[in-house]
ChimeraX commands (.cxc) that place a marker at each C-alpha (Angstrom):
marker #1 position -0.04,0.10,0.10 radius 0.5
marker #1 position 3.08,2.52,0.87 radius 0.5
marker #1 position 4.37,1.99,-2.69 radius 0.5
marker #1 position 0.91,2.69,-4.09 radius 0.5
marker #1 position 0.52,5.65,-2.25 radius 0.5
marker #1 position 3.99,7.25,-2.90 radius 0.5
marker #1 position 3.72,6.33,-6.66 radius 0.5
marker #1 position 0.29,7.96,-6.60 radius 0.5
marker #1 position 1.29,11.17,-5.20 radius 0.5
marker #1 position 4.08,11.25,-7.56 radius 0.5
marker #1 position 1.81,10.99,-10.39 radius 0.5
marker #1 position -0.26,13.93,-9.16 radius 0.5
marker #1 position 2.68,15.96,-9.09 radius 0.5
marker #1 position 3.92,15.09,-12.42 radius 0.5
marker #1 position 0.28,15.68,-13.83 radius 0.5
marker #1 position -0.24,19.03,-12.27 radius 0.5
marker #1 position 3.17,20.29,-13.25 radius 0.5
marker #1 position 2.88,19.07,-16.85 radius 0.5
marker #1 position -0.99,19.72,-17.53 radius 0.5
marker #1 position -1.46,22.50,-15.26 radius 0.5
marker #1 position 1.64,24.68,-15.35 radius 0.5
marker #1 position 3.49,23.65,-18.55 radius 0.5
marker #1 position 2.40,25.18,-22.02 radius 0.5
marker #1 position -0.45,23.63,-23.82 radius 0.5
marker #1 position 1.74,22.12,-26.53 radius 0.5
marker #1 position 3.74,20.30,-23.92 radius 0.5
marker #1 position 0.68,18.95,-22.57 radius 0.5
marker #1 position -0.24,17.69,-25.92 radius 0.5
marker #1 position 3.04,15.86,-26.27 radius 0.5
marker #1 position 2.71,14.31,-22.77 radius 0.5
marker #1 position -0.89,13.05,-23.42 radius 0.5
marker #1 position 0.39,11.84,-27.05 radius 0.5
marker #1 position 3.12,9.81,-25.14 radius 0.5
marker #1 position 0.66,8.40,-22.66 radius 0.5
marker #1 position -1.52,7.37,-25.61 radius 0.5
marker #1 position 1.33,5.71,-27.34 radius 0.5
marker #1 position 2.55,3.77,-24.44 radius 0.5
marker #1 position -1.17,2.72,-23.89 radius 0.5
marker #1 position -1.51,1.55,-27.42 radius 0.5
marker #1 position 1.42,-0.71,-26.87 radius 0.5
marker #1 position 0.21,-1.91,-23.62 radius 0.5
marker #1 position -3.16,-3.00,-25.10 radius 0.5
marker #1 position -1.69,-4.58,-28.24 radius 0.5
marker #1 position 1.72,-5.99,-27.48 radius 0.5
marker #1 position 1.68,-6.17,-23.55 radius 0.5
marker #1 position -1.47,-8.09,-23.69 radius 0.5
marker #1 position -0.38,-10.48,-26.57 radius 0.5
marker #1 position -3.48,-9.62,-28.46 radius 0.5
marker #1 position -1.47,-8.30,-31.46 radius 0.5
marker #1 position 2.14,-9.45,-31.65 radius 0.5
marker #1 position 3.03,-7.97,-34.85 radius 0.5
marker #1 position 5.70,-5.18,-34.59 radius 0.5
marker #1 position 4.82,-2.93,-37.40 radius 0.5
marker #1 position 1.05,-2.97,-36.40 radius 0.5
marker #1 position 2.26,-1.94,-33.07 radius 0.5
marker #1 position 4.55,0.84,-34.42 radius 0.5
marker #1 position 1.87,2.13,-36.61 radius 0.5
marker #1 position -0.80,2.19,-33.86 radius 0.5
marker #1 position 1.59,4.04,-31.35 radius 0.5
marker #1 position 2.57,6.74,-34.01 radius 0.5
marker #1 position -1.08,7.42,-34.88 radius 0.5
marker #1 position -2.09,7.45,-31.14 radius 0.5
marker #1 position 0.39,10.22,-30.59 radius 0.5
marker #1 position -0.59,11.84,-33.61 radius 0.5
marker #1 position -4.27,12.09,-32.59 radius 0.5
marker #1 position -2.95,14.15,-29.45 radius 0.5
marker #1 position -1.13,16.39,-31.48 radius 0.5
marker #1 position -3.99,16.92,-33.97 radius 0.5
marker #1 position -6.10,17.82,-31.20 radius 0.5
marker #1 position -3.76,20.45,-30.09 radius 0.5
marker #1 position -4.10,22.16,-33.41 radius 0.5
marker #1 position -7.71,22.23,-33.20 radius 0.5
marker #1 position -8.75,18.98,-34.97 radius 0.5
marker #1 position -8.74,20.30,-38.57 radius 0.5
marker #1 position -11.20,17.80,-40.37 radius 0.5
marker #1 position -9.21,17.31,-43.49 radius 0.5
marker #1 position -5.98,16.29,-41.56 radius 0.5
marker #1 position -7.78,14.12,-39.35 radius 0.5
marker #1 position -9.39,12.43,-42.24 radius 0.5
marker #1 position -6.21,12.01,-44.10 radius 0.5
marker #1 position -4.54,10.54,-41.10 radius 0.5
marker #1 position -7.44,7.97,-40.46 radius 0.5
marker #1 position -7.35,6.93,-44.31 radius 0.5
marker #1 position -3.49,6.58,-44.11 radius 0.5
marker #1 position -3.73,4.42,-40.84 radius 0.5
marker #1 position -6.47,2.26,-42.43 radius 0.5
marker #1 position -4.45,1.77,-45.42 radius 0.5
marker #1 position -1.39,0.64,-43.53 radius 0.5
marker #1 position -3.41,-1.70,-41.38 radius 0.5
marker #1 position -5.26,-3.35,-44.18 radius 0.5
marker #1 position -2.20,-3.43,-46.37 radius 0.5
marker #1 position -0.48,-5.40,-43.78 radius 0.5
marker #1 position -3.37,-7.88,-43.61 radius 0.5
marker #1 position -3.21,-8.27,-47.36 radius 0.5
marker #1 position 0.43,-8.82,-47.18 radius 0.5
marker #1 position 0.13,-11.31,-44.55 radius 0.5
marker #1 position -1.73,-13.73,-46.77 radius 0.5
marker #1 position -4.61,-14.16,-44.46 radius 0.5
marker #1 position -2.28,-14.64,-41.23 radius 0.5
marker #1 position -3.38,-11.52,-39.70 radius 0.5
marker #1 position -7.20,-11.39,-38.74 radius 0.5
marker #1 position -9.99,-8.98,-38.68 radius 0.5
marker #1 position -9.73,-8.59,-34.62 radius 0.5
marker #1 position -6.19,-7.61,-35.16 radius 0.5
marker #1 position -7.22,-4.64,-37.61 radius 0.5
marker #1 position -10.13,-3.63,-35.21 radius 0.5
marker #1 position -7.80,-3.66,-32.14 radius 0.5
marker #1 position -5.24,-1.62,-33.81 radius 0.5
marker #1 position -7.84,0.88,-35.03 radius 0.5
marker #1 position -9.14,1.11,-31.51 radius 0.5
marker #1 position -5.81,1.51,-29.79 radius 0.5
marker #1 position -4.42,4.13,-32.55 radius 0.5
marker #1 position -7.63,6.12,-33.13 radius 0.5
marker #1 position -10.56,5.54,-30.66 radius 0.5
marker #1 position -8.81,5.34,-27.39 radius 0.5
marker #1 position -6.38,8.30,-28.18 radius 0.5
marker #1 position -9.26,10.50,-29.32 radius 0.5
marker #1 position -10.90,10.11,-26.04 radius 0.5
marker #1 position -7.73,10.69,-23.92 radius 0.5
marker #1 position -6.98,13.67,-26.22 radius 0.5
marker #1 position -10.00,15.28,-24.56 radius 0.5
marker #1 position -7.35,16.43,-22.12 radius 0.5
marker #1 position -5.65,18.28,-24.95 radius 0.5
marker #1 position -8.93,19.67,-26.21 radius 0.5
marker #1 position -10.14,20.85,-22.77 radius 0.5
marker #1 position -6.70,22.56,-22.25 radius 0.5
marker #1 position -7.50,24.64,-25.44 radius 0.5
marker #1 position -10.89,26.02,-24.07 radius 0.5
marker #1 position -11.41,29.09,-22.17 radius 0.5
marker #1 position -9.88,28.71,-18.68 radius 0.5
marker #1 position -8.68,25.26,-19.96 radius 0.5
marker #1 position -5.92,24.77,-17.61 radius 0.5
marker #1 position -8.46,25.01,-14.58 radius 0.5
marker #1 position -11.01,22.90,-16.20 radius 0.5
marker #1 position -8.41,20.11,-17.09 radius 0.5
marker #1 position -8.28,19.29,-13.32 radius 0.5
marker #1 position -11.85,18.31,-13.40 radius 0.5
marker #1 position -11.39,14.71,-15.07 radius 0.5
marker #1 position -8.55,13.75,-12.72 radius 0.5
marker #1 position -10.71,14.96,-9.57 radius 0.5
marker #1 position -13.48,12.77,-10.91 radius 0.5
marker #1 position -11.18,9.81,-11.45 radius 0.5
marker #1 position -8.63,9.79,-8.71 radius 0.5
marker #1 position -10.94,11.10,-5.81 radius 0.5
marker #1 position -13.45,8.23,-6.92 radius 0.5
marker #1 position -10.74,5.59,-7.34 radius 0.5
marker #1 position -8.97,6.78,-3.92 radius 0.5
marker #1 position -12.22,6.95,-2.03 radius 0.5
marker #1 position -13.51,3.54,-3.32 radius 0.5
marker #1 position -10.01,2.04,-2.33 radius 0.5
marker #1 position -9.79,3.12,1.21 radius 0.5
marker #1 position -13.44,2.77,1.87 radius 0.5
marker #1 position -13.72,-0.58,0.24 radius 0.5
marker #1 position -10.60,-1.73,2.31 radius 0.5
marker #1 position -12.16,-0.65,5.56 radius 0.5
marker #1 position -15.79,-1.48,5.02 radius 0.5
marker #1 position -15.94,-3.55,1.74 radius 0.5
marker #1 position -18.14,-6.75,2.44 radius 0.5
marker #1 position -20.34,-7.11,-0.71 radius 0.5
marker #1 position -18.44,-7.79,-3.83 radius 0.5
marker #1 position -19.38,-5.56,-6.93 radius 0.5
marker #1 position -17.87,-7.41,-9.72 radius 0.5
marker #1 position -16.13,-10.57,-8.38 radius 0.5
marker #1 position -15.30,-12.11,-11.77 radius 0.5
marker #1 position -13.99,-8.83,-13.43 radius 0.5
marker #1 position -12.48,-6.93,-10.54 radius 0.5
marker #1 position -12.55,-9.33,-7.41 radius 0.5
marker #1 position -11.42,-6.44,-4.99 radius 0.5
marker #1 position -14.28,-3.88,-5.80 radius 0.5
marker #1 position -17.09,-3.75,-3.29 radius 0.5
marker #1 position -20.52,-1.89,-3.36 radius 0.5
marker #1 position -19.25,-0.20,-0.16 radius 0.5
marker #1 position -16.30,1.13,-2.13 radius 0.5
marker #1 position -18.35,2.13,-4.88 radius 0.5
marker #1 position -20.85,4.29,-2.92 radius 0.5
marker #1 position -17.78,5.57,-1.07 radius 0.5
marker #1 position -15.98,6.50,-4.31 radius 0.5
marker #1 position -19.12,8.47,-5.46 radius 0.5
marker #1 position -19.36,10.55,-2.08 radius 0.5
marker #1 position -15.77,11.35,-2.09 radius 0.5
marker #1 position -15.91,12.52,-5.86 radius 0.5
marker #1 position -18.90,14.51,-5.39 radius 0.5
marker #1 position -17.20,16.31,-2.18 radius 0.5
marker #1 position -13.93,16.71,-4.33 radius 0.5
marker #1 position -15.72,18.56,-7.02 radius 0.5
marker #1 position -17.72,20.74,-4.53 radius 0.5
marker #1 position -14.47,21.42,-2.90 radius 0.5
marker #1 position -12.80,22.39,-6.23 radius 0.5
marker #1 position -15.82,24.55,-7.18 radius 0.5
marker #1 position -15.32,26.56,-3.79 radius 0.5
marker #1 position -11.43,26.81,-4.65 radius 0.5
marker #1 position -12.22,28.26,-8.05 radius 0.5
marker #1 position -14.50,30.80,-6.02 radius 0.5
marker #1 position -12.13,31.79,-3.50 radius 0.5
marker #1 position -8.66,31.47,-5.29 radius 0.5
marker #1 position -9.36,32.49,-8.93 radius 0.5
marker #1 position -12.37,34.53,-8.37 radius 0.5
marker #1 position -14.48,32.46,-10.82 radius 0.5
marker #1 position -18.13,31.99,-10.56 radius 0.5
marker #1 position -18.39,28.36,-10.33 radius 0.5
marker #1 position -21.81,26.50,-10.08 radius 0.5
marker #1 position -21.92,24.21,-6.84 radius 0.5
marker #1 position -24.94,22.26,-8.01 radius 0.5
marker #1 position -23.42,21.46,-11.39 radius 0.5
marker #1 position -20.10,20.66,-9.62 radius 0.5
marker #1 position -21.99,18.06,-7.71 radius 0.5
marker #1 position -23.56,16.73,-11.06 radius 0.5
marker #1 position -19.96,16.37,-12.62 radius 0.5
marker #1 position -18.62,14.55,-9.35 radius 0.5
marker #1 position -21.72,11.96,-9.58 radius 0.5
marker #1 position -21.47,11.40,-13.19 radius 0.5
marker #1 position -17.44,11.50,-13.18 radius 0.5
marker #1 position -17.36,8.71,-10.61 radius 0.5
marker #1 position -19.94,6.49,-12.46 radius 0.5
marker #1 position -17.81,7.28,-15.69 radius 0.5
marker #1 position -14.61,6.29,-13.78 radius 0.5
marker #1 position -15.92,2.90,-12.43 radius 0.5
marker #1 position -17.20,2.02,-15.98 radius 0.5
marker #1 position -13.51,2.86,-17.30 radius 0.5
marker #1 position -11.94,0.84,-14.81 radius 0.5
marker #1 position -14.23,-2.22,-15.27 radius 0.5
marker #1 position -13.95,-1.94,-19.14 radius 0.5
marker #1 position -10.32,-2.16,-19.06 radius 0.5
marker #1 position -10.41,-4.99,-16.47 radius 0.5
marker #1 position -12.43,-7.07,-18.70 radius 0.5
marker #1 position -9.76,-7.16,-21.23 radius 0.5
marker #1 position -7.18,-8.03,-18.62 radius 0.5
marker #1 position -9.26,-11.00,-17.36 radius 0.5
marker #1 position -9.87,-12.27,-20.59 radius 0.5
marker #1 position -6.15,-12.27,-21.73 radius 0.5
marker #1 position -5.09,-13.65,-18.32 radius 0.5
marker #1 position -2.85,-10.83,-17.21 radius 0.5
marker #1 position -2.83,-8.88,-13.89 radius 0.5
marker #1 position -1.71,-5.33,-15.27 radius 0.5
marker #1 position -0.91,-3.70,-18.63 radius 0.5
marker #1 position 2.52,-2.97,-17.67 radius 0.5
marker #1 position 4.87,-2.22,-14.62 radius 0.5
marker #1 position 5.91,1.48,-15.64 radius 0.5
marker #1 position 4.11,3.07,-12.44 radius 0.5
marker #1 position 5.10,1.15,-9.26 radius 0.5
marker #1 position 2.18,-0.34,-7.23 radius 0.5
marker #1 position -0.16,0.68,-10.10 radius 0.5
marker #1 position 0.98,-1.04,-13.30 radius 0.5
marker #1 position 0.93,0.46,-16.78 radius 0.5
marker #1 position -0.53,3.59,-18.16 radius 0.5
marker #1 position -3.79,1.89,-18.93 radius 0.5
marker #1 position -4.02,0.56,-15.33 radius 0.5
marker #1 position -3.55,4.07,-13.73 radius 0.5
marker #1 position -5.67,6.13,-16.36 radius 0.5
marker #1 position -8.28,3.67,-17.31 radius 0.5
marker #1 position -10.83,5.87,-15.43 radius 0.5
marker #1 position -9.51,8.83,-17.30 radius 0.5
marker #1 position -10.23,7.22,-20.72 radius 0.5
marker #1 position -14.08,8.01,-19.76 radius 0.5
marker #1 position -13.86,10.87,-17.39 radius 0.5
marker #1 position -11.97,12.97,-19.97 radius 0.5
marker #1 position -14.38,12.79,-22.91 radius 0.5
marker #1 position -17.22,13.24,-20.26 radius 0.5
marker #1 position -15.75,16.37,-18.87 radius 0.5
marker #1 position -15.23,17.67,-22.44 radius 0.5
marker #1 position -18.95,16.96,-23.24 radius 0.5
marker #1 position -20.20,18.40,-19.88 radius 0.5
marker #1 position -18.11,21.62,-20.46 radius 0.5
marker #1 position -19.77,22.08,-23.77 radius 0.5
marker #1 position -23.43,21.37,-22.77 radius 0.5
marker #1 position -23.54,21.98,-19.18 radius 0.5
marker #1 position -20.68,24.39,-18.20 radius 0.5
marker #1 position -19.75,24.44,-14.38 radius 0.5
marker #1 position -18.41,28.08,-14.66 radius 0.5
marker #1 position -21.14,30.55,-15.25 radius 0.5
marker link #1:1,2 radius 0.2
marker link #1:2,3 radius 0.2
marker link #1:3,4 radius 0.2
marker link #1:4,5 radius 0.2
marker link #1:5,6 radius 0.2
marker link #1:6,7 radius 0.2
marker link #1:7,8 radius 0.2
marker link #1:8,9 radius 0.2
marker link #1:9,10 radius 0.2
marker link #1:10,11 radius 0.2
marker link #1:11,12 radius 0.2
marker link #1:12,13 radius 0.2
marker link #1:13,14 radius 0.2
marker link #1:14,15 radius 0.2
marker link #1:15,16 radius 0.2
marker link #1:16,17 radius 0.2
marker link #1:17,18 radius 0.2
marker link #1:18,19 radius 0.2
marker link #1:19,20 radius 0.2
marker link #1:20,21 radius 0.2
marker link #1:21,22 radius 0.2
marker link #1:22,23 radius 0.2
marker link #1:23,24 radius 0.2
marker link #1:24,25 radius 0.2
marker link #1:25,26 radius 0.2
marker link #1:26,27 radius 0.2
marker link #1:27,28 radius 0.2
marker link #1:28,29 radius 0.2
marker link #1:29,30 radius 0.2
marker link #1:30,31 radius 0.2
marker link #1:31,32 radius 0.2
marker link #1:32,33 radius 0.2
marker link #1:33,34 radius 0.2
marker link #1:34,35 radius 0.2
marker link #1:35,36 radius 0.2
marker link #1:36,37 radius 0.2
marker link #1:37,38 radius 0.2
marker link #1:38,39 radius 0.2
marker link #1:39,40 radius 0.2
marker link #1:40,41 radius 0.2
marker link #1:41,42 radius 0.2
marker link #1:42,43 radius 0.2
marker link #1:43,44 radius 0.2
marker link #1:44,45 radius 0.2
marker link #1:45,46 radius 0.2
marker link #1:46,47 radius 0.2
marker link #1:47,48 radius 0.2
marker link #1:48,49 radius 0.2
marker link #1:49,50 radius 0.2
marker link #1:50,51 radius 0.2
marker link #1:51,52 radius 0.2
marker link #1:52,53 radius 0.2
marker link #1:53,54 radius 0.2
marker link #1:54,55 radius 0.2
marker link #1:55,56 radius 0.2
marker link #1:56,57 radius 0.2
marker link #1:57,58 radius 0.2
marker link #1:58,59 radius 0.2
marker link #1:59,60 radius 0.2
marker link #1:60,61 radius 0.2
marker link #1:61,62 radius 0.2
marker link #1:62,63 radius 0.2
marker link #1:63,64 radius 0.2
marker link #1:64,65 radius 0.2
marker link #1:65,66 radius 0.2
marker link #1:66,67 radius 0.2
marker link #1:67,68 radius 0.2
marker link #1:68,69 radius 0.2
marker link #1:69,70 radius 0.2
marker link #1:70,71 radius 0.2
marker link #1:71,72 radius 0.2
marker link #1:72,73 radius 0.2
marker link #1:73,74 radius 0.2
marker link #1:74,75 radius 0.2
marker link #1:75,76 radius 0.2
marker link #1:76,77 radius 0.2
marker link #1:77,78 radius 0.2
marker link #1:78,79 radius 0.2
marker link #1:79,80 radius 0.2
marker link #1:80,81 radius 0.2
marker link #1:81,82 radius 0.2
marker link #1:82,83 radius 0.2
marker link #1:83,84 radius 0.2
marker link #1:84,85 radius 0.2
marker link #1:85,86 radius 0.2
marker link #1:86,87 radius 0.2
marker link #1:87,88 radius 0.2
marker link #1:88,89 radius 0.2
marker link #1:89,90 radius 0.2
marker link #1:90,91 radius 0.2
marker link #1:91,92 radius 0.2
marker link #1:92,93 radius 0.2
marker link #1:93,94 radius 0.2
marker link #1:94,95 radius 0.2
marker link #1:95,96 radius 0.2
marker link #1:96,97 radius 0.2
marker link #1:97,98 radius 0.2
marker link #1:98,99 radius 0.2
marker link #1:99,100 radius 0.2
marker link #1:100,101 radius 0.2
marker link #1:101,102 radius 0.2
marker link #1:102,103 radius 0.2
marker link #1:103,104 radius 0.2
marker link #1:104,105 radius 0.2
marker link #1:105,106 radius 0.2
marker link #1:106,107 radius 0.2
marker link #1:107,108 radius 0.2
marker link #1:108,109 radius 0.2
marker link #1:109,110 radius 0.2
marker link #1:110,111 radius 0.2
marker link #1:111,112 radius 0.2
marker link #1:112,113 radius 0.2
marker link #1:113,114 radius 0.2
marker link #1:114,115 radius 0.2
marker link #1:115,116 radius 0.2
marker link #1:116,117 radius 0.2
marker link #1:117,118 radius 0.2
marker link #1:118,119 radius 0.2
marker link #1:119,120 radius 0.2
marker link #1:120,121 radius 0.2
marker link #1:121,122 radius 0.2
marker link #1:122,123 radius 0.2
marker link #1:123,124 radius 0.2
marker link #1:124,125 radius 0.2
marker link #1:125,126 radius 0.2
marker link #1:126,127 radius 0.2
marker link #1:127,128 radius 0.2
marker link #1:128,129 radius 0.2
marker link #1:129,130 radius 0.2
marker link #1:130,131 radius 0.2
marker link #1:131,132 radius 0.2
marker link #1:132,133 radius 0.2
marker link #1:133,134 radius 0.2
marker link #1:134,135 radius 0.2
marker link #1:135,136 radius 0.2
marker link #1:136,137 radius 0.2
marker link #1:137,138 radius 0.2
marker link #1:138,139 radius 0.2
marker link #1:139,140 radius 0.2
marker link #1:140,141 radius 0.2
marker link #1:141,142 radius 0.2
marker link #1:142,143 radius 0.2
marker link #1:143,144 radius 0.2
marker link #1:144,145 radius 0.2
marker link #1:145,146 radius 0.2
marker link #1:146,147 radius 0.2
marker link #1:147,148 radius 0.2
marker link #1:148,149 radius 0.2
marker link #1:149,150 radius 0.2
marker link #1:150,151 radius 0.2
marker link #1:151,152 radius 0.2
marker link #1:152,153 radius 0.2
marker link #1:153,154 radius 0.2
marker link #1:154,155 radius 0.2
marker link #1:155,156 radius 0.2
marker link #1:156,157 radius 0.2
marker link #1:157,158 radius 0.2
marker link #1:158,159 radius 0.2
marker link #1:159,160 radius 0.2
marker link #1:160,161 radius 0.2
marker link #1:161,162 radius 0.2
marker link #1:162,163 radius 0.2
marker link #1:163,164 radius 0.2
marker link #1:164,165 radius 0.2
marker link #1:165,166 radius 0.2
marker link #1:166,167 radius 0.2
marker link #1:167,168 radius 0.2
marker link #1:168,169 radius 0.2
marker link #1:169,170 radius 0.2
marker link #1:170,171 radius 0.2
marker link #1:171,172 radius 0.2
marker link #1:172,173 radius 0.2
marker link #1:173,174 radius 0.2
marker link #1:174,175 radius 0.2
marker link #1:175,176 radius 0.2
marker link #1:176,177 radius 0.2
marker link #1:177,178 radius 0.2
marker link #1:178,179 radius 0.2
marker link #1:179,180 radius 0.2
marker link #1:180,181 radius 0.2
marker link #1:181,182 radius 0.2
marker link #1:182,183 radius 0.2
marker link #1:183,184 radius 0.2
marker link #1:184,185 radius 0.2
marker link #1:185,186 radius 0.2
marker link #1:186,187 radius 0.2
marker link #1:187,188 radius 0.2
marker link #1:188,189 radius 0.2
marker link #1:189,190 radius 0.2
marker link #1:190,191 radius 0.2
marker link #1:191,192 radius 0.2
marker link #1:192,193 radius 0.2
marker link #1:193,194 radius 0.2
marker link #1:194,195 radius 0.2
marker link #1:195,196 radius 0.2
marker link #1:196,197 radius 0.2
marker link #1:197,198 radius 0.2
marker link #1:198,199 radius 0.2
marker link #1:199,200 radius 0.2
marker link #1:200,201 radius 0.2
marker link #1:201,202 radius 0.2
marker link #1:202,203 radius 0.2
marker link #1:203,204 radius 0.2
marker link #1:204,205 radius 0.2
marker link #1:205,206 radius 0.2
marker link #1:206,207 radius 0.2
marker link #1:207,208 radius 0.2
marker link #1:208,209 radius 0.2
marker link #1:209,210 radius 0.2
marker link #1:210,211 radius 0.2
marker link #1:211,212 radius 0.2
marker link #1:212,213 radius 0.2
marker link #1:213,214 radius 0.2
marker link #1:214,215 radius 0.2
marker link #1:215,216 radius 0.2
marker link #1:216,217 radius 0.2
marker link #1:217,218 radius 0.2
marker link #1:218,219 radius 0.2
marker link #1:219,220 radius 0.2
marker link #1:220,221 radius 0.2
marker link #1:221,222 radius 0.2
marker link #1:222,223 radius 0.2
marker link #1:223,224 radius 0.2
marker link #1:224,225 radius 0.2
marker link #1:225,226 radius 0.2
marker link #1:226,227 radius 0.2
marker link #1:227,228 radius 0.2
marker link #1:228,229 radius 0.2
marker link #1:229,230 radius 0.2
marker link #1:230,231 radius 0.2
marker link #1:231,232 radius 0.2
marker link #1:232,233 radius 0.2
marker link #1:233,234 radius 0.2
marker link #1:234,235 radius 0.2
marker link #1:235,236 radius 0.2
marker link #1:236,237 radius 0.2
marker link #1:237,238 radius 0.2
marker link #1:238,239 radius 0.2
marker link #1:239,240 radius 0.2
marker link #1:240,241 radius 0.2
marker link #1:241,242 radius 0.2
marker link #1:242,243 radius 0.2
marker link #1:243,244 radius 0.2
marker link #1:244,245 radius 0.2
marker link #1:245,246 radius 0.2
marker link #1:246,247 radius 0.2
marker link #1:247,248 radius 0.2
marker link #1:248,249 radius 0.2
marker link #1:249,250 radius 0.2
marker link #1:250,251 radius 0.2
marker link #1:251,252 radius 0.2
marker link #1:252,253 radius 0.2
marker link #1:253,254 radius 0.2
marker link #1:254,255 radius 0.2
marker link #1:255,256 radius 0.2
marker link #1:256,257 radius 0.2
marker link #1:257,258 radius 0.2
marker link #1:258,259 radius 0.2
marker link #1:259,260 radius 0.2
marker link #1:260,261 radius 0.2
marker link #1:261,262 radius 0.2
marker link #1:262,263 radius 0.2
marker link #1:263,264 radius 0.2
marker link #1:264,265 radius 0.2
marker link #1:265,266 radius 0.2
marker link #1:266,267 radius 0.2
marker link #1:267,268 radius 0.2
marker link #1:268,269 radius 0.2
marker link #1:269,270 radius 0.2
view
């Protein structure tokens, strides 16, 4: 537990420094690197796609999606990139003489386009008005929920939530995580008001916390399903006590795009 806590604290410090303090283009490169590593973990680390060139293509395009988001997601370049990526993937399938399967192509498209596009919400949020402050929200949703669920589950967890997918999760931890995430968002709304003099809605902040906690659990369980099916404990060992990028940021894969949507249709800052 000590290793997990120390590593988690280190992650928070690095994230705040890079995403909150650094220029947006550095944040885009950082998120792109996370997406590229996550693509490698999903394909090669799981053993689902043991084809070197496909892994390289997917990692490159995962990084490119985040950089593309930094430049405002220009449609023509995005479409051109998707066409090029698809051509490379299906070209490899044809050249393999039916050795590569359709599932390999779909996994590459997911790891090289879909998942990075969701993670790149962090970049698109940072480009919004007051984006650096709004960028903190998906991490509050994910980390407060996860931390609350972990400690409350350890102390009071008795009823298993998803014993096959994630044996350590309990319903007590689930509800505790929701409470902690909601409180975390309320606290952040208070900080926005008191420190940055920004008129943030407490009511909407509570909605963010509730939906974010649910989204975080969904993201966690979604990535856990893949791990259980391929028979691995973690996607990697990059982060001590946490595993790989996909182990630590599985919740953020869902809370980031959710935050982007909420900021567009139900802004917290009035």
